[in-house]
C-alpha positions as CSV (number, residue, x, y, z in Angstrom):
1,X,1.5,15.5,-37.4
2,X,-1.7,17.4,-37.1
3,X,-1.9,20.5,-35.0
4,X,-5.4,19.8,-33.9
5,X,-4.5,16.3,-32.7
6,X,-1.8,17.8,-30.5
7,X,-4.0,20.4,-29.0
8,X,-6.7,17.8,-28.4
9,X,-4.2,15.6,-26.6
10,X,-3.1,18.5,-24.4
11,X,-6.6,19.6,-23.5
12,X,-7.7,16.1,-22.8
13,X,-4.7,15.5,-20.6
14,X,-5.6,18.6,-18.5
15,X,-9.2,17.4,-18.4
16,X,-8.1,14.0,-17.1
17,X,-5.9,15.6,-14.4
18,X,-8.8,17.8,-13.2
19,X,-11.3,15.0,-13.5
20,X,-9.0,12.7,-11.6
21,X,-8.9,15.2,-8.7
22,X,-12.7,15.6,-8.5
23,X,-14.0,12.1,-9.4
24,X,-11.3,9.8,-8.0
25,X,-8.9,11.6,-5.5
26,X,-11.6,13.2,-3.3
27,X,-13.6,9.9,-2.9
28,X,-10.3,8.1,-2.3
29,X,-9.3,10.5,0.5
30,X,-12.7,10.1,2.1
31,X,-12.4,6.3,2.0
32,X,-8.9,6.6,3.5
33,X,-10.2,8.7,6.4
34,X,-13.0,6.2,7.0
35,X,-10.5,3.3,6.9
36,X,-8.3,5.2,9.5
37,X,-11.2,5.6,11.8
38,X,-12.2,1.9,11.5
39,X,-8.6,1.0,12.1
40,X,-8.6,3.1,15.2
41,X,-11.6,1.2,16.5
42,X,-10.2,-2.3,15.9
43,X,-6.5,-2.8,16.0
44,X,-4.2,-3.1,19.0
45,X,-2.0,-0.3,20.0
46,X,1.0,-0.2,17.7
47,X,3.1,2.6,19.2
48,X,6.4,1.7,20.8
49,X,6.5,2.1,24.5
50,X,9.2,4.2,26.3
51,X,12.5,2.5,25.9
52,X,11.5,0.4,22.9
53,X,13.2,2.6,20.4
54,X,17.0,2.6,20.6
55,X,18.4,6.1,20.8
56,X,21.7,7.7,21.5
57,X,20.8,8.0,25.2
58,X,19.2,4.6,25.6
59,X,15.7,6.1,26.2
60,X,12.8,7.3,24.2
61,X,10.3,10.1,24.3
62,X,6.9,9.2,25.8
63,X,4.6,7.3,23.4
64,X,1.2,8.9,22.6
65,X,-1.0,9.0,25.6
66,X,1.7,8.4,28.2
67,X,2.3,12.1,28.5
68,X,-0.9,12.9,30.0
69,X,-4.5,12.3,29.1
70,X,-5.5,9.7,31.7
71,X,-6.9,12.3,34.2
72,X,-9.3,13.9,31.8
73,X,-13.0,13.1,32.2
74,X,-14.8,12.0,29.1
75,X,-17.5,14.5,28.1
76,X,-16.0,17.6,29.6
77,X,-16.5,20.8,27.7
78,X,-13.7,23.0,26.6
79,X,-14.3,25.5,29.4
80,X,-14.4,22.7,32.0
81,X,-11.1,21.3,30.6
82,X,-9.4,24.7,30.8
83,X,-10.7,25.5,34.3
84,X,-10.0,22.0,35.7
85,X,-6.3,22.9,36.5
86,X,-4.4,26.1,37.3
87,X,-3.0,27.9,34.2
88,X,-0.7,30.6,33.1
89,X,-2.1,33.0,30.7
90,X,-0.6,33.5,27.2
91,X,-1.4,37.0,25.8
92,X,-0.2,38.7,22.6
93,X,-1.5,40.4,19.5
94,X,-1.5,37.2,17.4
95,X,-2.2,34.5,20.0
96,X,-4.0,34.0,23.3
97,X,-4.5,31.0,25.5
98,X,-2.8,29.4,28.5
99,X,-0.2,26.9,29.7
100,X,-1.5,24.1,31.8
101,X,0.6,24.2,35.0
102,X,-0.3,20.6,35.8
103,X,2.0,19.0,33.3
104,X,3.5,22.2,32.0
105,X,2.3,21.8,28.5
106,X,1.0,24.4,25.9
107,X,-2.5,23.0,25.2
108,X,-4.7,26.1,24.9
109,X,-4.0,28.4,22.0
110,X,-6.2,30.6,19.8
111,X,-5.0,32.5,16.7
112,X,-6.5,36.0,17.2
113,X,-6.2,37.3,13.6
114,X,-7.9,34.4,11.9
115,X,-11.6,33.5,11.9
116,X,-13.4,30.3,10.8
117,X,-15.4,32.1,8.1
118,X,-15.4,35.4,6.3
119,X,-17.6,36.9,9.0
120,X,-15.4,38.7,11.5
121,X,-17.9,37.8,14.2
122,X,-17.3,34.1,13.6
123,X,-15.1,32.2,16.1
124,X,-11.3,32.7,15.9
125,X,-9.2,29.6,15.0
126,X,-8.5,27.4,17.9
127,X,-5.2,25.6,17.2
128,X,-4.4,23.8,20.4
129,X,-6.9,22.0,22.6
130,X,-6.6,20.4,26.1
131,X,-6.8,16.6,26.2
132,X,-10.1,15.2,27.1
133,X,-13.5,14.5,25.6
134,X,-12.0,12.7,22.7
135,X,-9.9,15.7,21.7
136,X,-6.5,16.9,22.4
137,X,-3.7,18.8,20.6
138,X,-0.8,20.0,22.5
139,X,3.0,20.5,22.6
140,X,5.3,19.6,25.5
141,X,8.9,19.2,26.5
142,X,10.6,17.3,29.3
143,X,13.3,14.9,30.3
144,X,13.7,11.2,29.9
145,X,15.9,8.7,31.8
146,X,16.7,5.0,31.8
147,X,16.5,5.1,35.6
148,X,12.9,4.2,36.4
149,X,13.3,5.1,40.0
150,X,14.1,8.7,39.2
151,X,11.2,11.0,39.7
152,X,10.7,13.2,36.6
153,X,8.1,15.8,35.7
154,X,5.2,14.3,33.9
155,X,1.5,14.7,33.3
156,X,0.5,15.2,36.9
157,X,3.4,17.4,38.0
158,X,2.2,20.7,39.3
159,X,4.6,23.5,38.5
160,X,5.1,26.7,40.3
161,X,4.9,29.8,38.1
162,X,6.6,33.2,38.3
163,X,6.4,36.2,36.0
164,X,2.6,36.8,35.4
165,X,1.2,36.3,31.9
166,X,3.4,35.1,29.1
167,X,3.7,37.8,26.4
168,X,6.3,39.1,24.0
169,X,9.1,40.6,26.1
170,X,7.8,39.1,29.3
171,X,9.1,35.5,29.8
172,X,7.8,33.3,32.6
173,X,9.5,30.7,34.7
174,X,8.1,27.3,35.9
175,X,9.9,25.4,38.7
176,X,9.5,22.0,40.3
177,X,11.5,20.0,42.9
178,X,11.4,16.2,42.5
179,X,12.3,15.5,46.2
180,X,15.4,13.6,45.1
181,X,17.8,16.5,44.9
182,X,16.8,17.7,41.4
183,X,15.3,21.0,40.6
184,X,13.7,21.5,37.2
185,X,13.1,24.9,35.6
186,X,11.4,25.9,32.4
187,X,11.7,29.5,31.1
188,X,9.0,30.2,28.4
189,X,9.3,33.2,26.1
190,X,7.2,34.3,23.2
191,X,8.1,36.4,20.2
192,X,5.7,38.8,18.4
193,X,4.4,36.0,16.2
194,X,4.0,32.3,16.9
195,X,7.4,31.1,18.2
196,X,7.7,29.8,21.8
197,X,11.2,29.3,23.1
198,X,11.6,27.0,26.1
199,X,14.8,26.9,28.1
200,X,14.9,23.8,30.3
201,X,17.4,23.7,33.2
202,X,18.1,20.9,35.7
203,X,20.1,21.6,38.9
204,X,21.5,18.5,40.7
205,X,21.6,19.3,44.4
206,X,21.9,15.6,45.3
207,X,24.9,13.4,46.1
208,X,25.0,11.3,43.0
209,X,25.1,12.0,39.4
210,X,22.2,11.5,37.0
211,X,21.7,11.0,33.3
212,X,18.9,12.8,31.5
213,X,17.9,13.3,27.9
214,X,15.7,16.2,26.8
215,X,12.8,15.6,24.5
216,X,10.0,17.4,22.9
217,X,6.7,16.2,21.5
218,X,3.5,17.3,19.6
219,X,0.5,15.1,20.3
220,X,-2.8,15.0,18.5
221,X,-5.8,13.0,19.6
222,X,-8.4,12.0,16.9
223,X,-8.0,12.0,13.1
224,X,-8.8,15.5,11.9
225,X,-10.9,16.2,8.8
226,X,-8.6,17.1,5.8
227,X,-9.2,18.9,2.5
228,X,-8.8,15.6,0.6
229,X,-6.9,17.0,-2.3
230,X,-3.9,15.1,-3.6
231,X,-2.0,18.4,-4.3
232,X,-2.0,19.2,-0.5
233,X,-0.3,17.4,2.3
234,X,-2.0,17.4,5.7
235,X,-0.5,15.3,8.5
236,X,2.9,14.6,10.0
237,X,6.0,16.1,8.4
238,X,9.5,17.4,9.1
239,X,12.8,18.3,7.5
240,X,15.6,15.8,8.3
241,X,19.1,16.5,7.2
242,X,17.8,19.0,4.7
243,X,15.2,16.6,3.2
244,X,11.4,17.1,3.6
245,X,9.4,14.0,4.7
246,X,5.6,13.9,4.6
247,X,3.6,11.2,6.2
248,X,-0.2,11.0,5.9
249,X,-2.5,10.0,8.8
250,X,-3.5,6.7,7.2
251,X,0.2,5.9,6.3
252,X,1.4,6.3,9.9
253,X,-1.7,4.3,11.1
254,X,-0.4,1.4,9.0
255,X,3.3,1.8,9.9
256,X,2.8,2.5,13.6
257,X,6.2,4.3,14.0
258,X,8.7,5.9,11.6
259,X,12.0,6.9,13.1
260,X,15.0,8.9,11.7
261,X,18.0,10.8,13.1
262,X,18.7,14.3,12.0
263,X,21.0,17.2,12.5
264,X,19.1,20.4,12.1
265,X,15.6,20.7,10.7
266,X,12.2,20.4,12.5
267,X,9.3,18.0,13.0
268,X,5.6,18.6,13.5
269,X,1.9,18.2,12.4
270,X,0.4,20.4,9.7
271,X,-3.1,21.3,8.6
272,X,-3.8,23.2,5.4
273,X,-3.0,26.6,6.9
274,X,-1.8,25.9,10.5
275,X,1.3,24.2,11.8
276,X,2.6,23.0,15.2
277,X,6.3,22.1,15.0
278,X,9.2,21.3,17.3
279,X,12.5,23.0,16.5
280,X,15.5,21.4,18.2
281,X,19.0,22.9,18.4
282,X,20.0,23.1,14.7
283,X,23.6,22.0,15.5
284,X,22.6,19.0,17.6
285,X,21.9,15.4,16.4
286,X,18.5,14.1,17.7
287,X,16.4,11.0,17.2
288,X,13.0,11.8,15.8
289,X,9.8,9.8,15.4
290,X,6.4,9.8,13.8
291,X,4.2,7.6,16.0
292,X,0.6,6.3,16.0
293,X,-1.4,4.5,18.6
294,X,-5.0,3.8,19.3
295,X,-6.8,3.2,22.5
296,X,-10.3,1.8,21.6
297,X,-11.8,4.3,19.2
298,X,-9.2,7.0,20.1
299,X,-6.5,7.3,17.5
300,X,-3.4,9.4,18.6
301,X,-0.7,10.8,16.5
302,X,2.6,12.1,17.8
303,X,5.8,13.6,16.5
304,X,8.8,13.8,18.9
305,X,12.5,14.1,19.2
306,X,15.0,12.9,21.8
307,X,18.5,14.2,22.5
308,X,21.5,12.1,23.7
309,X,21.7,11.8,27.4
310,X,23.4,14.5,29.4
311,X,25.4,13.7,32.6
312,X,24.7,15.9,35.5
313,X,27.2,15.6,38.3
314,X,26.4,16.5,42.0
315,X,26.3,20.3,42.3
316,X,26.2,20.8,38.5
317,X,23.4,21.9,36.1
318,X,22.5,21.4,32.5
319,X,20.4,23.4,30.0
320,X,18.5,22.6,26.8
321,X,16.9,25.4,24.7
322,X,14.4,24.5,22.0
323,X,11.4,26.1,20.3
324,X,7.8,25.4,19.4
325,X,6.1,27.0,16.4
326,X,2.3,27.1,16.8
327,X,0.5,29.3,14.4
328,X,-0.4,30.2,10.8
329,X,1.9,29.2,7.9
330,X,2.5,32.8,6.8
331,X,5.1,32.5,4.0
332,X,7.1,35.6,4.7
333,X,7.3,34.7,8.4
334,X,8.4,31.1,7.8
335,X,11.1,32.4,5.5
336,X,12.2,34.9,8.2
337,X,12.5,32.1,10.8
338,X,14.5,30.1,8.3
339,X,16.9,32.8,7.4
340,X,17.3,34.7,10.6
341,X,16.6,31.9,13.1
342,X,18.6,29.3,11.1
343,X,15.7,26.8,11.0
344,X,16.6,24.5,8.1
345,X,13.9,24.0,5.5
346,X,11.2,25.8,7.5
347,X,9.7,27.3,4.3
348,X,8.8,23.8,3.2
349,X,6.0,23.7,5.8
350,X,4.0,25.3,3.0
351,X,3.3,22.6,0.4
352,X,4.8,24.3,-2.7
353,X,4.7,21.1,-4.6
354,X,6.9,19.8,-7.5
355,X,6.9,23.3,-9.2
356,X,8.6,24.8,-6.1
357,X,10.9,26.8,-8.4
358,X,7.8,28.4,-10.0
359,X,5.3,28.4,-7.2
360,X,7.2,30.3,-4.6
361,X,8.4,33.1,-7.0
362,X,4.8,33.5,-8.2
363,X,3.6,33.9,-4.6
364,X,6.3,36.5,-3.9
365,X,5.4,38.4,-7.1
366,X,1.7,38.5,-6.0
367,X,2.8,39.5,-2.5
368,X,4.9,42.3,-3.9
369,X,2.1,43.6,-6.1
370,X,-0.3,43.3,-3.2
371,X,1.9,45.6,-1.2
372,X,1.5,48.2,-3.9
373,X,-2.2,47.8,-5.0
374,X,-3.6,46.3,-1.8
375,X,-5.6,43.6,-3.6
376,X,-4.5,40.1,-4.5
377,X,-7.1,39.8,-7.3
378,X,-5.6,42.9,-9.0
379,X,-2.2,41.4,-8.3
380,X,-3.2,38.3,-10.3
381,X,-4.3,40.5,-13.2
382,X,-1.0,42.4,-13.2
383,X,1.0,39.1,-13.0
384,X,-0.9,37.7,-15.9
385,X,0.0,40.7,-18.0
386,X,3.7,40.2,-17.1
387,X,3.5,36.5,-17.9
388,X,1.9,37.4,-21.3
389,X,4.8,39.8,-21.9
390,X,7.4,37.2,-21.1
391,X,5.8,34.7,-23.6
392,X,4.9,37.5,-26.1
393,X,7.4,36.6,-28.7
394,X,6.5,32.9,-28.5
395,X,2.8,33.6,-28.6
396,X,3.2,36.1,-31.5
397,X,5.0,33.5,-33.5
398,X,2.2,31.0,-32.7
399,X,-0.6,33.3,-33.6
400,X,1.0,34.3,-36.8
401,X,1.3,30.6,-37.7
402,X,-2.3,30.1,-36.7
403,X,-3.4,33.0,-38.9
404,X,-1.6,31.5,-41.9
405,X,-3.2,28.2,-41.1
406,X,-6.6,29.9,-41.1
407,X,-5.8,31.3,-44.5
408,X,-5.0,27.8,-45.7
409,X,-8.2,26.3,-44.5
410,X,-9.9,26.3,-47.9
411,X,-6.9,24.7,-49.6
412,X,-6.6,22.1,-46.8
413,X,-10.3,21.3,-47.2
414,X,-9.9,21.0,-51.0
415,X,-7.0,18.5,-50.5
416,X,-9.1,16.4,-48.2
417,X,-11.9,16.3,-50.8
418,X,-9.4,15.5,-53.5
419,X,-7.6,12.6,-51.8
420,X,-10.5,11.2,-49.8
421,X,-9.4,8.2,-47.7
422,X,-5.9,8.1,-49.0
423,X,-4.2,9.3,-45.8
424,X,-0.7,8.8,-47.1
425,X,-1.2,11.0,-50.2
426,X,-3.2,13.5,-48.1
427,X,-0.5,13.9,-45.5
428,X,2.2,14.2,-48.2
429,X,0.2,16.9,-50.0
430,X,-0.4,18.8,-46.8
431,X,3.2,18.7,-45.8
432,X,4.1,20.2,-49.2
433,X,1.5,22.9,-48.7
434,X,2.9,23.7,-45.2
435,X,6.4,23.9,-46.7
436,X,5.4,26.1,-49.6
437,X,3.5,28.5,-47.3
438,X,6.2,28.3,-44.6
439,X,3.7,27.2,-41.9
440,X,4.6,25.1,-38.8
441,X,1.4,23.3,-37.7
442,X,2.9,22.6,-34.3
443,X,3.8,26.2,-33.4
444,X,0.3,26.8,-32.0
445,X,0.8,24.2,-29.3
446,X,3.9,25.6,-27.8
447,X,2.4,28.5,-25.8
448,X,-0.2,26.2,-24.3
449,X,2.5,23.6,-23.3
450,X,4.7,26.3,-21.7
451,X,1.9,27.9,-19.7
452,X,0.6,24.7,-18.2
453,X,3.2,24.7,-15.4
454,X,2.4,28.4,-14.7
455,X,-1.3,27.5,-14.5
456,X,-0.7,24.7,-12.0
457,X,1.8,26.8,-10.0
458,X,-0.8,29.6,-9.6
459,X,-3.4,27.1,-8.7
460,X,-1.1,25.8,-6.0
461,X,-0.4,29.3,-4.6
462,X,-4.2,30.0,-4.4
463,X,-4.9,26.7,-2.8
464,X,-2.2,26.3,-0.2
465,X,-1.1,29.8,1.0
466,X,-2.9,31.4,3.9
467,X,-2.3,34.8,2.4
468,X,-5.0,33.9,-0.3
469,X,-7.4,32.7,2.4
470,X,-10.3,35.1,2.7
471,X,-8.5,37.5,0.3
472,X,-11.1,39.7,-1.5
473,X,-11.3,40.8,-5.1
474,X,-14.2,43.0,-6.1
475,X,-18.0,42.6,-5.9
476,X,-19.1,39.1,-4.7
477,X,-15.6,37.6,-4.7
478,X,-14.5,37.9,-1.1
479,X,-12.3,34.9,-1.0
480,X,-9.9,34.2,-4.0
481,X,-9.0,30.8,-2.6
482,X,-12.7,29.6,-2.6
483,X,-15.0,28.9,-5.6
484,X,-17.2,31.6,-7.0
485,X,-20.1,31.8,-4.4
486,X,-22.7,32.7,-7.0
487,X,-24.6,29.9,-8.7
488,X,-26.8,29.5,-11.7
489,X,-29.1,27.3,-9.6
490,X,-30.6,30.4,-7.9
491,X,-30.0,32.8,-10.8
492,X,-26.9,34.2,-9.1
493,X,-28.8,35.3,-6.0
494,X,-31.9,36.6,-7.6
495,X,-34.0,33.8,-6.2
496,X,-34.4,33.9,-2.4
497,X,-32.9,30.6,-1.4
498,X,-29.4,29.2,-0.7
499,X,-28.3,26.2,-2.8
500,X,-27.3,23.3,-0.4
501,X,-24.2,21.3,-0.8
502,X,-24.9,18.9,-3.6
503,X,-21.8,16.7,-3.2
504,X,-20.5,15.4,-6.6
505,X,-23.4,17.2,-8.3
506,X,-22.0,20.6,-7.1
507,X,-20.2,20.6,-10.4
508,X,-23.5,21.9,-12.0
509,X,-23.5,24.9,-9.6
510,X,-21.8,27.3,-11.9
511,X,-20.9,30.9,-10.8
512,X,-20.5,34.1,-12.8
513,X,-16.8,34.0,-13.3
514,X,-16.7,30.4,-14.6
515,X,-19.3,31.5,-17.2
516,X,-17.1,34.5,-18.1
517,X,-14.2,32.2,-18.5
518,X,-16.2,29.8,-20.7
519,X,-17.3,32.7,-23.0
520,X,-13.7,33.9,-23.4
521,X,-12.5,30.4,-24.1
522,X,-15.2,30.0,-26.7
523,X,-14.4,33.2,-28.4
524,X,-10.7,32.4,-28.5
525,X,-11.5,29.1,-30.1
526,X,-13.7,30.9,-32.6
527,X,-10.6,32.8,-33.8
528,X,-8.6,29.6,-34.4
529,X,-8.6,27.6,-37.6
530,X,-11.7,25.3,-37.6
531,X,-10.8,21.6,-37.6
532,X,-11.7,20.1,-40.9
533,X,-12.6,16.8,-39.3
534,X,-16.1,16.7,-38.0
535,X,-15.3,14.7,-34.9
536,X,-12.5,17.1,-33.9
537,X,-14.8,20.0,-34.6
538,X,-17.4,18.6,-32.2
539,X,-14.8,18.0,-29.5
540,X,-13.5,21.5,-29.8
541,X,-17.0,23.0,-29.6
542,X,-17.6,21.1,-26.4
543,X,-14.4,22.1,-24.7
544,X,-15.5,25.5,-23.5
545,X,-18.6,23.9,-21.9
546,X,-16.6,21.1,-20.4
547,X,-14.0,23.5,-18.9
548,X,-16.7,25.8,-17.6
549,X,-18.2,22.9,-15.5
550,X,-14.7,21.7,-14.4
551,X,-13.4,25.1,-13.3
552,X,-16.6,26.1,-11.6
553,X,-15.3,24.3,-8.4
554,X,-11.8,25.8,-8.6
555,X,-10.6,28.8,-6.6
556,X,-12.1,32.0,-8.0
557,X,-8.7,33.6,-8.3
558,X,-7.6,30.8,-10.8
559,X,-10.8,31.3,-12.8
560,X,-10.2,35.0,-12.9
561,X,-6.7,34.4,-14.1
562,X,-7.8,32.1,-16.9
563,X,-10.5,34.5,-18.1
564,X,-8.2,37.4,-18.0
565,X,-5.4,35.4,-19.8
566,X,-7.9,34.4,-22.5
567,X,-9.0,38.0,-22.9
568,X,-5.4,39.2,-23.5
569,X,-4.8,36.3,-25.9
570,X,-7.9,37.2,-27.8
571,X,-6.8,40.8,-28.1
572,X,-3.3,39.8,-29.3
573,X,-4.7,37.3,-31.7
574,X,-7.2,39.7,-33.3
575,X,-4.5,42.3,-33.8
576,X,-2.2,39.7,-35.6
577,X,-5.1,38.4,-37.7
578,X,-5.9,42.0,-38.9
579,X,-2.2,42.6,-39.7
580,X,-2.1,39.3,-41.6
581,X,-5.3,40.2,-43.5
582,X,-7.1,37.1,-42.2
583,X,-10.9,37.4,-41.9
584,X,-12.4,36.8,-38.5
585,X,-15.1,34.2,-38.9
586,X,-15.8,30.5,-39.2
587,X,-15.8,30.3,-43.0
588,X,-12.9,32.1,-44.7
589,X,-13.3,32.3,-48.4
590,X,-11.1,30.4,-50.7
591,X,-8.0,32.4,-51.9
592,X,-7.8,33.4,-55.5
593,X,-5.0,31.8,-57.4
């Protein structure tokens, strides 16, 4: 087996993976989004209506749209939607917004610490939006009953509020009397971060018993724009009996409804960095659903859960306490909620991917170094050194073997000239030469193969974790999760114009760090034994150029890692070559015999 063929296979495999992402997956995601929008404009509503889904209590949570968007006026602005009804203010360091008292839902929430762009004067991230004007993203809780004559709180119910603004340490209480002997209460509390806890209580002052089942829902109106990368899930998801389930927007549009029962876990809707999730009692068994419906050109997505019915005798009361997470997917915070709050599988809200066992430890290593040096870019450099040290014995053995192979280049070339097209005799002679010189032609491949999972895991960390969003390095790199903002098309900012979005042609917009990476890749290749085959040599010469173009669109942090890793490899390889007495150059002279 030829070492060069193996390396070419590995490099081309990586190239296919990267190329697949850019030239196939992104267009496919765009096509899927367009299909979902067309589906929303043409098909009949597919969501099950209340009562259509069998549950432990014989009822179902409201279907999308039935929990309250009919009163909104099309074309209303955000300010008009917020001021249309009385509201209860939400105020904390991390979030601000309000609870709509007509309906009692949380539908107005802004994340105070996150901005849309790097500019701190840019708008803060709006997570939840009142229903109306073709938009709507909210969380709600309530009660369901099989008795259709029972007056239950709904979209037009006007709650009375006590307690002032909702803030950490200051819960508020909403109350409503249904006029049939039932008094409903909701006590909202907010922690220092993004977790709302809602305690629902029903007091039966009537003369007959009633049966009620608590439910919770997250409803989203309109299909949001997604990143379009196959390595990232954006859509509906949850953890059910310890198992993560992810459902894309186009998938639920095709299915209509997906139901499952669970004990513990959570259910919600995720964006790349933001999450709205329902957290039921972790010891209770609930029926959950992912649901889609459309009304004209208005697609609606919902996740919900429903408890078994609770019997409330005359003079008695029942309570149900559940939580809503609405905020940024901060890894350490999610882990804290999972460990201290007992929310099963809550850390899986971050899409760690198949290499979870590598991806998450890499994140925590970067996070730990960041706590010391205060810069995620420097943390990447430190982590790269540690990874190199871990693989040092393996790389050392590989580079020694490659140095010996480089020494044998003249002899190998002589054998090729001697045997010509007789491949069998040539391979036999080369195997004898390898055996005589104690050289393993495959040893140079092993470090590359081992580090591929590390490379993809780091890519995943940079791409999906909010901690890397807008994380600066030095100089012009102010966001490690985004591509290098410089471009050769305006001479890296020397020419006074901004390069527009070129779509697929953006691949030619190469920044400084991709060029640095390409140079280090070329120099590392320069140190390796040159392939005797002309075709192989040509492919290897093109690889640094090819990877420079491909990685130009990848997160800057990943390109910095690759360039720094190449530089350390070059240093290690040069030292070994000098110790082995191997000349550094393309044409080592033939050994004397």
